[in-house]
C-alpha positions, 0 to 999 in steps of 0.5 A: 300912725296914719299918713296924716298924723305922721305928716302933722308930726313932721310939720311940727318939726319942720315949722321949728325956727332952725328948719324954717330958716334952712328951708328958706335959705335952701330955696334962696340959694337954689334960686340964686344958683339956678338963675346963673347962666350955665348952672342948673339944678344938678350943678346947684345941688352938687355945688352946695351938697358938701355944705349940708353934709355938716348938718343933721340929716333932717336939716341937711335934706330940708336944705337940699330939697329947698335947693332943688325946687329953688333951682328948678324955678331959678332955671326959668329966669335964663330961659325967659330972659336970655333964651338960654335953657339950662336943660332940655326941660327948659326949652319949651319955656323959651318958646313963649317966654323969650318972645314975652321978654322981648315984648317987655313982658318978661316980668309977668312971664317970670311971675307966671313961672313962679306961680306955676312952679308953686301950684305944681309943687303943691300938686306933686307934694300932695301926690307924694303924701298919698302914693309914697307910703303905699308904694313903700309898703308894697315893696317891703316884700322885696328880696334879692331877686326883686331888688335885682329886677328893681335895679334893672328898672332903675337903669331904664332911666339911662334911656331918658338921659342918654343924649343922642348916642345910646352906645356912649351912654352905656359905655359911660354907665359901665365906666361909672360902675368900674370906678365904683368897684375900686376899693373893698368889694361889698360882698366879700370885703376883698380889695379890688383894683387898688393895685396895692395902694391903701388910698385906693383901697378906700375907694373913690369918694362919691362927693368928690366925683360929683363935685368934679363932674358938675361943679368944677366942670362948669368952671372949665366950661365957663373959662372956655366959652363966654357966659351970657348975662341978662339985661335987668331992663328986660323984665318989664313990669313985675306981676302978671295981670288978671287976664294972664292968671285966668289964661294960665290957671287951666294950663297950670292944672293940666301941666301939673297933673300931666307932669305928676302922673308921668313923673311917677314912671322911672325914665320919664324925665321932666324934659319929656313931660314939659314938651308933652305939656306944651304940645297938649296946651297948644292942641287945646288952645283956641288960638294955636298961632299965638304959641311961639310968639308970646302966649303966657300959657306956653310958659305956665304949662311946661313950667308946671309940668317940669316942677310936678315931674320933679316933685313926683320923682321923690316918690320912687326915690323915697319908696324904691330908691330909684332916682328919676332925674339927674338932680334926684340922683345927686339927692340919692347920693346925699341920702347915702352920705347921711347913712340913709338907704332909700327904699322900702324900709325908709318909711318904716325905719325912718318915718319921722325923717321922711315925713318931716322932709315931705312937710318941709316941701309944702313949707318950702314951696310957699316960701319960694313963692313969697320970697321970689316974686318980690325978688325977681328984679334983684335976680335979674340984676345979680345975673349981671355979675361977670362969670370971671368973678363967680368962677373962683367962688365956685372953684373955692367952694368945690375944693373946700367941699371935696376936702372936708368929706374925708379931710383928704387931699386925694379927694381934692385931686380926684375932684379936679381930675374929674372936673377935667374929665367932665369938661372933655366929656362935655366937649366931645358929647359923652354924657356924664349922668349915666356915669353917675347912675352907674357909680351909684346903682352899679354896686346895688345891682351887683350885690343883689345879683350875687345874693340872688345867685347864692340863694338859688345855687347859681340858677337864673330861674330865681329871677322868675320865681316870684310874680313881683320879680316877673312884673318888674322885669316886664315893666323894665322892658316896657319902660325901655321901649316907651322911653325910646319912643318918647326920647325920639319925640323929644329929640325931634321937638328939640331939633324943631325948636332949635330951627324955629329959634334960629329963624326967629333970631335971624 
C-alpha cells in the first residue's frame, strides 16, 4: 500500500469523533499551557503526558501531538504581549511582536502568528508524508554498528541545547546516562547500582523524572520569582487586515521552507531556524529599518520557521528515533512508554499507527487555526490568573501523574526530588535537556555498542565495515561542527537582541 493510500486510511481513523475530540482537546490544552508565562512546549507535554498514558496509543499520541503544536503556537502570546520568550526560539518574535502590541496591534500580530503556524504546520506535515517513509525504508538495513553511529548522530543534538557551557552539557548527559543505568542491565539482565534495594532494581521511571525536571521545577521557579501577567487590553483589534496578509504571505512561505529544510538536520533546533528566518526576511525586505519597531513580517517569518522546524522534527523522530528538539525528546519518551520503538521498523510494524498520527496532524493544524483565532481575546484574559492559583494545580497534576504510572509512592518522591534538582540546575546554569537525552538515548548507545563488539569479537573496525556506518559517523562530525558554528551565531544574536530590548525598554 503506497503512502497516499496509507494516509487516506489514517485520515479515516483520525476523523472518527473520539479522535477528533482528542485532537481538538490537545490543541486547546497545549495552547492554554503554552500561553502561561514560564511554561513552554516542553513543560506542556511533560505536565500532560501522564494523562495520555491511560489512553490507547493512537489516541494518546493524537492528543500529545495536538498538545505539541498547540503549545508551540501558545508560546507566541507571551512573546508578543509580554516580551517574554518562553524559549530561545521565541526571541525573534519579540523583536517586532512586542512593538506591535505596544502600538495597539497585538491582536493582528497574534492573528498572523496563528496563520503562520498553520501554514508552516501544513508545509511540515506534507514534508513528513513525502520524506519519512523513504528515510525509514533506507534505514531498514541498519545493524548494531549502524545504530551505534546513528546514536552518535543523535547525540549531536546536545550541541544545540547545551546552553553556554558545553562542559556542563556533557556532564549532565553523562549524569542522565548514569541514572538510566540504575536497575537491570539491558544486555545481561543483571542489577546495576541497586545497592541491594528491590525498589532500585526496577530503575527510575522515565515519566517521574520528566515530571520532576520540567513540571515541578516550574512550580519551584514560580515560587522563587514573580510571574508576569498579560494585560488583556494590549491585544487591540483581533484580525489582521489585507495589507498585513499580503506583507506576511511571502515571509510565511520563506520561513516555512527554511525551517522545514533545516529542521531535517538533527541538532538544528527551532532556535537556530527562527533567527535565520528573521535575518533572511530582514535582508530581503525593501525597508529594513522597520524591523525591530513593528514589522508584521518580523512575526510571520520566525513563527513559520519555528513551527515548520517542529513539524520536520517528526521525520527523524519517526524514521530514525532521533529527537531533534526538547519537546520531541518528551514525545520520544511517550512512544517508548506506549511500547512503540521509533526507528526504521516503526513504519513497517506499526504503519496504521504512524499514518493515523500524521493524518491527525493535518486535522489538528486546521483545528488550531479555527479554534484559536476567535479565542485570542480569551487566552489573554486567562493569563491574568495569578500564578499562586496555577501552581497548586500544576503540582497536583504532577503528583497524580507520577503516582499512576506504577502506583508507587517512590516515583512521587523521585519526581519531587528531581523537581528540586531541576530548580537548582536552573538557578546555577546547568542544562537539564542533555540529562533527558542522556537518560533516553544512553542505554540505546550502550546496547548497540555492546552488540557490535560481540559481533566483531571486540574489534572497533566493525564501525567502519559498512558504507552506511561510515557515512553516519562522518555526518556526526560534520553536524557537530555545523551545530557549533550555528550555536555561536545564535548566542551572538541573543546577546544583541537582549541589548536592543534593554535599550528600547529603558
